[in-house]
Every structure is written in structure tokens, then in C-alpha cells.
Wavefront OBJ file of the C-alpha trace (Angstrom):
o trace
v 0.861 -8.877 55.653
v 0.190 -7.046 52.401
v 1.235 -8.070 48.952
v 2.465 -5.416 46.541
v 1.659 -5.931 42.886
v 4.098 -4.528 40.372
v 2.714 -3.956 36.919
v 5.312 -3.867 34.175
v 4.350 -1.585 31.336
v 5.195 -2.266 27.725
v 7.767 0.307 26.499
v 5.185 1.812 24.127
v 2.681 2.271 26.966
v 5.389 3.729 29.190
v 6.411 6.247 26.508
v 2.778 7.191 25.883
v 2.201 7.756 29.597
v 5.328 9.930 29.858
v 4.431 12.096 26.857
v 0.842 12.461 28.034
v 2.007 13.337 31.548
v 4.472 15.922 30.249
v 1.734 17.586 28.198
v -0.550 17.580 31.247
v 2.191 19.240 33.314
v 2.617 22.193 30.977
v -1.107 22.841 30.725
v -2.137 25.136 27.899
v 0.581 27.776 27.532
v -0.127 30.502 25.012
v 2.506 30.643 22.245
v 2.303 34.435 21.880
v 5.462 34.926 23.961
v 7.609 32.809 21.628
v 10.144 34.443 19.360
v 9.833 33.889 15.609
v 12.754 31.459 15.737
v 11.091 29.528 18.575
v 7.818 29.323 16.634
v 9.659 27.885 13.631
v 11.626 25.408 15.762
v 8.538 24.278 17.654
v 6.566 23.703 14.461
v 9.362 21.488 13.146
v 9.845 19.685 16.456
v 6.152 19.068 17.050
v 5.718 17.802 13.500
v 8.606 15.360 13.970
v 7.166 14.073 17.248
v 3.699 13.757 15.689
v 5.199 11.745 12.801
v 6.967 9.412 15.221
v 3.788 8.939 17.243
v 1.806 8.229 14.062
v 4.418 5.655 13.008
v 4.061 3.842 16.346
v 0.281 4.048 16.000
v 0.511 2.374 12.604
v 2.737 -0.347 14.104
v 0.068 -1.027 16.730
v -2.591 -1.036 14.006
v -0.566 -3.688 12.172
v -0.583 -5.787 15.328
v -4.336 -5.284 15.727
v -4.812 -6.503 12.164
v -2.517 -9.472 12.740
v -4.599 -10.424 15.798
v -7.851 -9.856 13.889
v -9.092 -7.473 16.579
v -11.910 -6.266 14.325
v -13.596 -9.664 14.388
v -12.847 -10.109 18.086
v -14.870 -7.004 18.980
v -17.613 -7.655 16.441
v -16.613 -4.989 13.939
v -17.364 -5.704 10.296
v -13.998 -4.397 9.030
v -10.738 -2.825 10.129
v -12.233 0.565 9.271
v -15.237 -0.131 11.501
v -12.926 -1.393 14.265
v -10.899 1.839 14.151
v -13.985 4.029 14.044
v -15.379 2.183 17.070
v -12.102 2.049 19.031
v -10.910 5.595 18.309
v -14.383 7.167 18.339
v -13.875 8.704 14.911
v -15.987 8.794 11.807
v -15.634 6.373 8.904
v -13.626 8.839 6.792
v -10.998 9.359 9.503
v -10.786 5.592 10.045
v -10.358 4.990 6.313
v -7.517 7.545 6.179
v -5.690 5.657 8.915
v -6.068 2.380 7.025
v -4.756 4.043 3.847
v -1.720 5.393 5.760
v -1.114 1.919 7.154
v -1.164 0.446 3.663
v 1.276 2.996 2.244
v 3.627 2.546 5.227
v 3.553 -1.229 4.753
v 4.348 -0.837 1.033
v 7.280 1.513 1.794
v 8.697 -0.992 4.284
v 8.343 -3.847 1.811
v 10.125 -1.817 -0.893
v 12.900 -0.797 1.511
v 13.717 -4.353 2.701
v 16.199 -5.102 -0.135
v 18.088 -1.873 0.607
v 18.211 -2.708 4.324
v 19.487 -6.209 3.530
v 22.146 -4.839 1.163
v 23.309 -2.328 3.777
v 23.507 -5.066 6.420
v 25.686 -7.216 4.153
v 28.305 -4.503 3.599
l 1 2 3 4 5 6 7 8 9 10 11 12 13 14 15 16 17 18 19 20 21 22 23 24 25 26 27 28 29 30 31 32 33 34 35 36 37 38 39 40 41 42 43 44 45 46 47 48 49 50 51 52 53 54 55 56 57 58 59 60 61 62 63 64 65 66 67 68 69 70 71 72 73 74 75 76 77 78 79 80 81 82 83 84 85 86 87 88 89 90 91 92 93 94 95 96 97 98 99 100 101 102 103 104 105 106 107 108 109 110 111 112 113 114 115 116 117 118 119 120
């Protein structure tokens, strides 16, 4: 008798796998056959998707900070943790940390507006 193991994926992991799989499926199509309108629409659409992915990435970074993952893996700072984990240089890691900080500030500033809208 065999036992089947079912692994439940977190919704973020599932979405990442689907997007990655979809990009793998299309391969590397050349954009030369696109119309001008399609080029414009794709630039906007891809930028929106990239922004949404970056926002989720910053949410996961916040969780990594909350869990003190830098110390857990022996990194000397969050920047060093990101450089090590993402295989990027210190400047790229620092940019990510700066984005995280500005996103956190925007959320903190927006909380009163969210609360006011919820109480309407």
C-alpha cells in the first residue's frame, strides 16, 4: 500500500509558480510582430504586474524582518541577508530595503484614511 502526500502551497507560492510556469510556456517570443498599440498596452500591463509582484516581495521582506531571518542565517544586517539570499550586490539589496521603508511609511500614513473610510 502506498501513501500519497499532498503538499498544500501558500497562495503566494502558488501564484508565483503559476506566473513562472506561464512565462516558461511562452518561451522568448520576439515583440517585433506587435502593433504599436499592443506595444503600448504591454508596457503598461507588464509594469502593473511588476509593481504588484514587487509589492508582494516587500510584504515577504517585512515578514523576514519580523522573523529576524538575517540573524537566523548569520547575516550581519537585513541588507546582507538580502544580498546573500537574492544573490545581488550590496547596492541592489540596499535599494530593496529603502523601498520597503518607503512602503511601510506610506501604509502607516494611509491607516487613518482607511479607518475613516471603514467607519462611513
